[in-house]
C-alpha positions in Angstrom: -24.6 23.1 2.4 -20.9 22.6 3.1 -20.1 18.7 1.7 -16.8 17.1 0.7 -16.2 15.7 -3.1 -14.0 12.5 -3.2 -11.1 11.3 -5.4 -12.2 7.5 -4.2 -13.7 5.9 -1.5 -11.9 2.3 -1.4 -10.6 1.0 1.4 -7.0 0.1 1.0 -7.0 -3.3 -0.8 -10.6 -2.6 -2.7 -8.8 -1.4 -5.5 -11.3 -1.1 -8.1 -13.1 1.8 -5.9 -9.7 3.7 -5.6 -8.5 5.0 -2.4 -10.6 7.2 0.0 -9.4 10.7 -0.8 -11.7 13.8 -0.3 -11.3 17.3 -1.7 -12.7 20.9 -1.1 -11.7 23.5 -3.8 -12.8 27.3 -4.1 -11.4 30.8 -3.8 -8.0 29.6 -5.7 -7.7 27.2 -2.8 -7.4 23.3 -2.5 -7.7 21.4 1.0 -7.4 17.8 0.6 -7.6 15.1 2.8 -5.2 12.2 2.8 -3.1 11.3 -0.6 -3.3 7.1 -1.1 -1.1 5.6 -3.5 -4.4 6.6 -6.7 -5.0 10.0 -5.5 -2.4 12.0 -7.3 -3.2 10.2 -10.6 -6.7 11.4 -9.9 -5.9 14.4 -9.1 -4.2 14.6 -12.7 -7.2 13.5 -14.4 -9.7 16.1 -13.4 -7.3 19.1 -13.7 -8.1 20.1 -10.2 -5.0 22.2 -9.7 -5.8 24.7 -12.1 -6.6 28.1 -10.9 -5.0 26.5 -7.3 -2.7 28.8 -5.3 -2.9 27.4 -1.8 -3.2 24.0 -1.1 -3.5 22.7 2.3 -4.0 18.9 3.1 -4.8 16.8 6.2 -3.6 13.9 7.2 -5.4 10.8 9.1 -2.8 8.5 9.4 0.5 6.7 7.8 -1.0 3.5 5.8 0.1 4.1 2.5 -3.2 4.4 0.7 -3.5 7.7 3.1 -0.1 8.7 1.8 0.8 6.8 -0.9 1.5 9.4 -3.4 1.7 12.4 -0.7 5.4 12.9 -1.7 5.1 13.0 -5.4 1.6 15.4 -5.2 3.5 17.7 -2.9 6.4 17.8 -5.5 4.4 18.5 -7.9 3.1 21.3 -6.2 6.0 23.0 -5.7 8.2 22.5 -9.2 5.1 22.8 -11.5 3.3 25.6 -9.4 5.5 26.9 -7.0 3.6 26.2 -4.5 4.7 25.1 -0.3 2.0 22.6 0.4 1.0 22.9 4.3 0.5 19.1 5.6 -1.5 19.1 9.0 -0.3 15.9 10.8 -0.3 15.9 15.0 3.1 13.4 14.5 5.1 16.5 13.0 8.6 14.9 13.5 7.0 11.8 11.3 5.7 13.4 8.4 8.3 15.8 8.0 11.2 12.9 7.8 8.7 10.5 5.8 8.8 13.8 3.5 12.2 14.3 3.6 13.5 10.7 2.5 11.4 11.3 -0.3 13.5 14.5 -1.4 11.2 17.0 -0.6 12.5 19.9 1.4 10.5 21.7 4.9 10.0 24.8 3.6 10.4 24.9 0.4 8.2 22.4 -1.0 6.1 21.8 2.5 5.3 23.0 5.8 4.2 20.5 9.0 1.4 22.1 10.7 -0.5 20.7 14.0 -3.9 20.7 13.2 -4.9 21.6 16.5 -7.2 24.6 16.0 -5.8 25.7 12.9 -7.5 28.1 10.5 -8.0 27.9 6.5 -9.2 31.9 6.0 -10.0 31.2 2.5 -12.1 28.3 2.9 -13.9 30.0 6.2 -13.0 27.4 8.3 -11.4 26.1 11.4 -9.5 22.7 11.8 -10.1 20.3 15.0 -8.6 16.6 15.1 -9.1 13.8 17.4 -7.1 11.0 18.5 -9.2 8.1 17.0 -8.7 3.9 17.9 -7.6 1.9 14.6 -4.6 -0.3 14.4 -1.6 -0.4 17.1 1.1 0.1 15.2 0.3 3.7 14.3 -2.0 6.4 15.5 -5.1 7.7 13.3 -6.6 10.9 13.8 -10.1 12.3 12.9 -11.0 15.3 12.2 -13.8 18.1 12.3 -14.1 20.8 9.9 -16.2 24.0 12.0 -17.0 26.6 8.6 -18.0 30.5 9.6 -21.3 29.8 7.9 -23.4 26.4 7.1 -22.7 23.3 8.8 -20.1 21.5 10.0 -18.6 18.3 9.0 -16.6 15.2 10.7 -14.4 12.9 9.0 -13.7 10.0 10.8 -10.4 8.5 9.0 -10.1 5.1 9.9 -11.6 3.7 13.0 -13.4 1.1 14.5 -14.5 3.2 17.2 -16.5 6.9 16.6 -14.7 9.5 18.8 -17.5 12.3 19.1 -21.1 12.0 20.4 -22.0 11.3 16.5 -26.4 12.1 17.6 -25.5 15.4 19.1 -23.5 16.2 16.3 -26.1 15.6 13.8 -28.8 17.0 15.6 -27.2 20.6 15.1 -27.6 19.5 11.0 -24.2 18.5 10.5 -22.6 16.0 8.0 -20.6 13.1 9.1 -18.5 11.2 6.6 -17.4 7.8 8.2 -15.4 4.5 7.7 -17.7 1.7 6.8 -17.7 -1.9 5.8 -19.3 -5.2 5.7 -16.8 -6.9 7.9 -18.4 -7.5 11.2 -15.8 -10.1 12.3 -14.6 -9.8 15.6 -11.1 -7.6 15.9 -12.3 -5.6 12.9 -10.1 -2.3 12.8 -12.8 -0.5 11.0 -16.7 0.2 11.7 -18.8 -2.3 10.4 -22.2 -1.5 9.0 -24.2 -3.1 11.7 -21.8 -0.7 14.4 -22.6 2.7 12.6 -26.5 1.4 12.5 -26.5 0.9 16.1 -25.0 4.5 16.5 -27.1 6.5 14.5 -30.8 6.7 14.7 -32.9 6.4 11.0 -33.9 9.8 11.3 -30.3 11.2 11.0 -28.6 8.4 8.6 -29.4 10.6 5.7 -26.9 13.0 7.0 -24.0 10.4 6.9 -22.0 9.2 4.3 -20.0 5.6 4.1 -16.3 6.2 2.7 -13.4 3.9 3.3 -15.8 0.5 2.1 -15.5 -2.9 1.0 -17.2 -6.3 0.9 -19.5 -6.7 -1.9 -23.1 -5.3 -2.4 -22.1 -2.5 0.2 -24.0 0.0 -1.6 -27.1 -2.0 -1.8 -26.6 -2.6 1.7 -25.9 0.5 3.3 -28.8 2.0 0.7 -31.4 0.0 3.1 -30.1 1.3 6.0 -30.8 4.4 5.2 -26.8 5.9 4.7 -25.2 7.8 2.2 -22.6 6.3 0.0 -20.2 8.3 -1.7 -20.5 8.8 -5.4 -17.8 6.5 -7.9 
């Protein structure tokens, strides 16, 4: 089964869980989703770059808990391994300026690509993105990873409103990694556990993994509802 491995599962200020970031590593290729403040350190601790020759990075949005160590990681890949990282983000000029302000050069340390229907041959998958709803100050994007073999994956990014037909997606045997929190207050820019429970029938909840979590006793409450939780 096609799955993601995580370097952290926490919300921006839930520091004990580390910033939410996921990856797939195979065939000398690393696909990383988001690179917040804690992520580069986790990559080094896990020796994740061992044997890697291609680096692909999907960015959901530009909050610091999702891009805070992106420059450091891209620089490390280039200066130590001579790898030009491919960065996928719809707002190409914005992410390009961000990285250039950190002293990185386009087409040297990094290349920015529009994520719409992009193919990563070494992993046998296509990338598609969707604009989602989070905060007014910036745009946020979710991703669908469509694999040549096996199930597909939906990665919500930070959002308060799911932007796919999640039940139909799950009926097809696919997996969902979804922003989830305990907070159910009005105006919350993330998806509460209550809202996710309303969206997903009980028979499909074992195909849904809660990410970007916060709140006390989250694991216990999510398990009661039948959802999976990313391991620490």
